[in-house]
C-alpha positions as CSV (number, residue, x, y, z in Angstrom):
1,M,-22.7,4.7,1.6
2,T,-20.8,1.8,0.3
3,K,-21.7,-1.9,0.8
4,A,-18.8,-2.4,3.2
5,E,-19.9,0.6,5.3
6,F,-23.5,-0.6,5.4
7,I,-22.5,-4.0,6.5
8,R,-20.1,-2.7,9.2
9,N,-22.7,-0.2,10.6
10,L,-25.5,-2.8,10.5
11,S,-23.3,-5.4,12.2
12,S,-22.7,-2.9,15.1
13,L,-26.4,-2.1,15.4
14,I,-27.5,-5.7,15.7
15,E,-24.6,-6.8,17.9
16,A,-27.1,-8.1,20.5
17,L,-28.2,-10.9,18.1
18,P,-26.6,-14.4,18.2
19,Q,-23.8,-14.7,15.6
20,G,-25.8,-17.1,13.4
21,E,-28.9,-14.8,13.2
22,K,-26.7,-11.7,12.7
23,Q,-24.8,-13.3,9.8
24,K,-28.1,-14.5,8.3
25,A,-29.5,-10.9,8.3
26,I,-26.3,-9.5,6.9
27,D,-26.2,-12.1,4.1
28,F,-29.8,-11.3,3.3
29,Y,-29.1,-7.6,2.7
30,C,-25.8,-8.3,0.9
31,E,-27.8,-10.4,-1.6
32,I,-30.3,-7.6,-2.1
33,I,-27.5,-5.1,-2.8
34,D,-25.8,-7.5,-5.2
35,D,-29.0,-8.1,-7.1
36,R,-29.7,-4.4,-7.5
37,M,-26.1,-3.8,-8.7
38,E,-26.5,-6.6,-11.2
39,N,-29.6,-4.7,-12.5
40,G,-27.5,-1.7,-13.3
41,K,-27.5,0.2,-10.0
42,T,-24.3,1.7,-8.5
43,E,-23.2,0.4,-5.2
44,E,-24.2,3.7,-3.4
45,E,-27.7,3.6,-5.2
46,A,-28.3,0.0,-4.2
47,V,-27.5,0.8,-0.6
48,A,-29.5,4.0,-0.5
49,E,-32.6,2.2,-1.8
50,L,-32.7,0.0,1.3
51,G,-33.7,3.1,3.4
52,S,-32.6,4.0,6.9
53,I,-30.1,1.7,8.4
54,L,-31.6,2.4,11.8
55,A,-35.0,1.3,10.7
56,I,-33.6,-1.8,9.1
57,S,-31.8,-2.7,12.4
58,Q,-35.0,-2.0,14.4
59,K,-36.9,-4.4,12.1
60,I,-34.3,-7.1,12.4
61,L,-34.1,-6.8,16.2
62,A,-37.9,-6.7,16.5
63,E,-38.3,-9.8,14.4
64,S,-35.8,-11.6,16.6
65,G,-37.3,-10.4,19.9
66,Q,-34.2,-8.4,20.8
67,N,-34.0,-4.8,22.1
68,A,-31.9,-2.4,20.0
69,N,-28.7,-1.1,21.6
70,Y,-27.9,2.0,19.7
71,N,-25.3,3.3,22.2
72,N,-23.0,0.4,21.1
73,Y,-23.3,1.5,17.6
74,Y,-22.5,5.2,18.1
75,K,-19.5,4.3,20.4
76,S,-18.0,1.8,18.0
77,S,-18.7,3.2,14.6
78,Q,-16.4,5.8,13.2
79,S,-18.9,7.1,10.6
80,Y,-22.5,6.9,9.8
81,A,-24.0,7.1,6.3
82,A,-27.6,7.6,5.3
83,P,-29.4,8.9,2.2
84,S,-30.3,12.6,2.3
85,H,-32.3,15.0,0.1
86,G,-31.3,15.5,-3.5
87,G,-29.7,12.1,-3.9
88,W,-26.6,13.2,-1.9
89,T,-25.0,10.6,0.4
90,K,-24.0,12.0,3.8
91,D,-20.9,10.5,5.4
92,W,-20.6,11.7,9.0
93,F,-16.9,12.5,9.1
94,G,-16.6,15.2,11.7
95,G,-20.2,16.4,10.7
96,L,-19.1,17.1,7.1
97,S,-20.8,15.7,4.0
98,K,-19.0,14.5,1.0
99,G,-19.9,17.7,-0.8
100,W,-18.2,19.8,1.8
101,L,-15.2,17.5,1.9
102,I,-14.8,17.9,-1.9
103,V,-15.0,21.7,-1.5
104,I,-12.3,21.6,1.2
105,L,-10.1,19.4,-0.9
106,V,-10.4,21.7,-3.9
107,L,-9.7,24.8,-1.8
108,T,-6.7,23.3,-0.1
109,S,-5.4,21.6,-3.3
110,P,-2.4,23.9,-3.7
111,I,-1.2,22.7,-0.2
112,W,-1.7,19.0,-0.4
113,I,-0.7,18.8,-4.1
114,G,2.5,20.4,-3.2
115,L,3.1,18.0,-0.3
116,V,2.3,15.0,-2.5
117,A,4.6,16.3,-5.2
118,G,7.3,16.8,-2.6
119,V,6.9,13.3,-1.2
120,V,7.0,11.9,-4.8
121,G,10.1,13.9,-5.5
122,I,11.8,12.6,-2.4
123,I,11.0,9.0,-3.3
124,I,12.2,9.5,-6.9
125,G,15.4,11.2,-5.6
126,L,16.1,8.3,-3.2
127,L,15.5,5.8,-6.0
128,G,17.9,7.8,-8.3
129,A,20.5,7.9,-5.6
130,V,20.3,4.2,-5.0
131,L,20.5,3.5,-8.7
132,G,23.5,5.9,-9.0
133,I,25.3,4.0,-6.2
134,V,24.6,0.6,-7.9
135,V,25.8,1.9,-11.2
136,S,29.0,3.4,-9.6
137,L,29.8,0.1,-7.9
138,F,29.5,-1.9,-11.1
139,A,31.6,0.8,-12.9
140,A,34.3,0.3,-10.2
141,V,34.1,-3.5,-10.6
142,F,34.6,-3.1,-14.4
143,A,37.5,-0.7,-14.0
144,L,39.2,-3.0,-11.5
145,A,38.6,-6.0,-13.8
146,V,40.2,-4.2,-16.7
147,A,43.1,-3.0,-14.6
148,C,43.7,-6.6,-13.3
149,L,43.6,-8.1,-16.8
150,V,45.8,-5.5,-18.4
151,G,48.3,-5.4,-15.5
152,F,48.5,-9.2,-15.4
153,I,49.3,-9.5,-19.1
154,S,51.7,-6.6,-19.3
155,S,53.6,-7.6,-16.1
156,F,55.1,-10.5,-18.0
157,I,56.3,-8.2,-20.7
158,V,57.9,-5.9,-18.1
159,M,59.6,-8.8,-16.4
160,S,61.7,-9.4,-19.5
161,T,63.5,-6.1,-19.1
162,N,62.8,-5.3,-15.4
163,P,62.0,-8.4,-13.2
164,I,61.4,-6.4,-10.0
165,G,59.1,-4.0,-11.7
166,G,57.3,-6.8,-13.5
167,F,56.7,-8.7,-10.2
168,A,55.5,-5.4,-8.6
169,Q,53.1,-4.9,-11.4
170,L,51.9,-8.5,-11.2
171,G,51.2,-8.1,-7.5
172,A,49.3,-4.9,-8.1
173,S,47.2,-6.6,-10.8
174,L,46.4,-9.5,-8.5
175,L,45.4,-6.9,-5.8
176,C,43.0,-5.3,-8.3
177,G,41.6,-8.7,-9.1
178,G,40.9,-9.4,-5.4
179,L,39.3,-6.0,-4.9
180,C,37.2,-6.6,-8.0
181,I,35.9,-9.9,-6.6
182,L,35.1,-8.5,-3.2
183,L,33.3,-5.4,-4.7
184,C,31.4,-7.6,-7.1
185,I,30.1,-9.8,-4.2
186,G,29.2,-6.7,-2.2
187,S,27.4,-5.2,-5.1
188,V,25.3,-8.3,-5.8
189,S,24.5,-8.6,-2.1
190,L,23.4,-4.9,-2.0
191,I,21.1,-5.4,-5.0
192,K,19.5,-8.5,-3.4
193,L,18.9,-6.5,-0.2
194,L,17.4,-3.6,-2.1
195,V,15.1,-5.9,-4.1
196,K,14.0,-7.7,-0.9
197,G,13.3,-4.4,0.8
198,F,11.2,-3.0,-2.1
199,R,9.3,-6.3,-2.4
200,S,8.6,-6.4,1.4
201,G,7.5,-2.7,1.4
202,Y,5.2,-3.3,-1.6
203,Q,3.7,-6.4,0.0
204,S,3.1,-4.6,3.3
205,V,1.3,-1.7,1.6
206,K,-0.8,-4.2,-0.5
207,N,-1.8,-6.2,2.7
208,K,-2.9,-2.9,4.4
209,I,-5.0,-1.9,1.4
210,H,-6.7,-5.4,1.4
211,R,-7.3,-5.3,5.1
212,K,-8.9,-1.8,4.9
213,G,-11.0,-2.8,1.9
214,G,-12.2,-6.0,3.4
215,V,-15.5,-6.4,5.2
216,A,-15.2,-7.5,8.8
217,V,-18.3,-9.0,10.5
218,G,-17.7,-9.7,14.2
């Protein structure tokens, strides 16, 4: 059991206590866990050495003159962890221990590894497609810019022998210049939009990870 799981489960078991007393008890056991971790214990070992979380909650409630309300714990908690024989830590996740979960993950690895690889492949493919579009847009901008510059210069040469053809070429070069400017503005706007989208998605995932990893004491 991790420190966060221990605190969450203990908080549910001593819900009947006033907020101040509950926080004081949680802080006390947090300090014990931190001290043992500083002495070289792992997080799981430090929590396991505390003993049964049910016994701890009974002791806290008895010292505070409160009655334990275990129904609240079992309804609100999604998992329960307690030290078992042989040094294993048992996480109640559908009645399966971590050992069984590892075995299941290994046996089903061809399936979920394939799925993960497929998702990663799709993401890489999408990124490649987006990059290809961006590169194509800038290639078109470059081509239009070259066509505008060459056409504009050569139109004056053509005018000396064929005024109508020269003016037509001048108009075409200016049209290429206008399209170049519009496409350039669109390409820059698209890049800004993509960067903003990726940044927003990254921040959203980061915030969700922080919220799941945080310790909530209510």
